[in-house]
C-alpha positions in Angstrom: 118.3 164.8 134.4 115.4 162.4 134.0 116.4 158.9 135.1 114.6 155.6 134.7 115.6 152.6 136.8 115.0 149.3 135.0 114.6 146.5 137.5 112.6 143.5 138.6 109.6 143.9 140.7 111.4 141.9 143.4 113.9 144.9 143.6 111.1 147.5 144.1 112.4 148.5 147.6 116.0 148.9 146.2 114.7 151.0 143.3 112.9 153.3 145.7 116.0 153.7 147.8 118.2 154.5 144.8 115.5 156.9 143.5 115.5 158.7 146.8 119.2 159.2 146.7 119.2 160.4 143.1 116.3 162.8 143.8 118.5 164.3 146.6 121.1 165.0 144.0 118.5 166.9 141.9 117.5 164.2 139.4 114.0 163.6 138.3 113.1 159.9 138.6 110.6 158.3 136.2 109.3 156.0 138.9 107.4 152.9 137.9 107.1 151.8 141.5 104.5 154.4 142.1 102.3 152.8 139.5 103.1 149.1 140.4 100.3 148.4 142.8 97.7 146.0 141.2 94.2 145.9 142.6 93.7 143.5 145.5 92.5 139.9 145.0 94.3 139.1 141.7 95.9 135.7 141.2 99.6 135.7 140.4 98.9 135.2 136.7 96.4 138.1 136.8 98.9 140.3 138.6 101.5 139.6 135.9 99.0 140.4 133.2 98.0 143.6 134.9 101.6 144.6 135.3 102.6 143.8 131.7 99.6 145.2 129.7 97.2 148.1 129.7 94.2 145.8 130.3 92.0 146.4 133.3 93.5 149.9 133.9 97.1 148.7 134.3 99.4 151.6 133.3 102.7 150.2 134.2 103.7 148.8 130.8 102.8 151.9 128.9 104.6 154.1 131.5 107.8 152.0 131.4 107.9 151.8 127.6 107.6 155.5 127.3 110.1 156.2 130.1 112.8 154.0 128.6 112.6 155.8 125.3 112.5 159.4 126.8 114.8 159.3 129.8 118.2 161.0 129.8 119.7 157.9 131.4 118.4 154.4 132.2 120.0 152.5 135.0 119.8 148.7 134.9 119.4 147.5 138.5 120.5 143.9 138.2 120.3 141.0 138.6 116.8 141.5 137.2 114.6 139.5 134.9 113.8 139.7 131.3 111.4 142.7 131.6 114.3 144.9 132.8 116.4 143.5 129.9 113.8 144.5 127.4 113.7 147.9 129.0 117.4 148.2 128.6 117.0 147.2 124.9 114.3 149.9 124.5 116.6 152.5 125.9 119.6 151.4 123.8 117.5 151.2 120.7 116.3 154.8 121.3 119.8 156.1 121.9 119.3 156.6 125.6 122.5 156.1 127.6 122.4 152.9 129.8 124.3 152.3 133.0 124.2 148.8 134.5 
């Protein structure tokens, strides 16, 4: 089973812990946390732009968009921000089951 965990960047550690447990059960995790490392030296605004777009080599947005549409299950790890809410909407709109 392919699982995507929709969550705020502030929950990155929790997402990694949950992913580890799910992997131990035999699940495949579509893990955005592996890609969520912007280049050093960016301002907060530049980091946000890097995370949310494909500009400057950022691949997080495209990965997450695709993962939400193709996962077997999306888990909403709340309380998270509007990005995770959008991801939940992408999943629901694509017919992907959502647990949150």
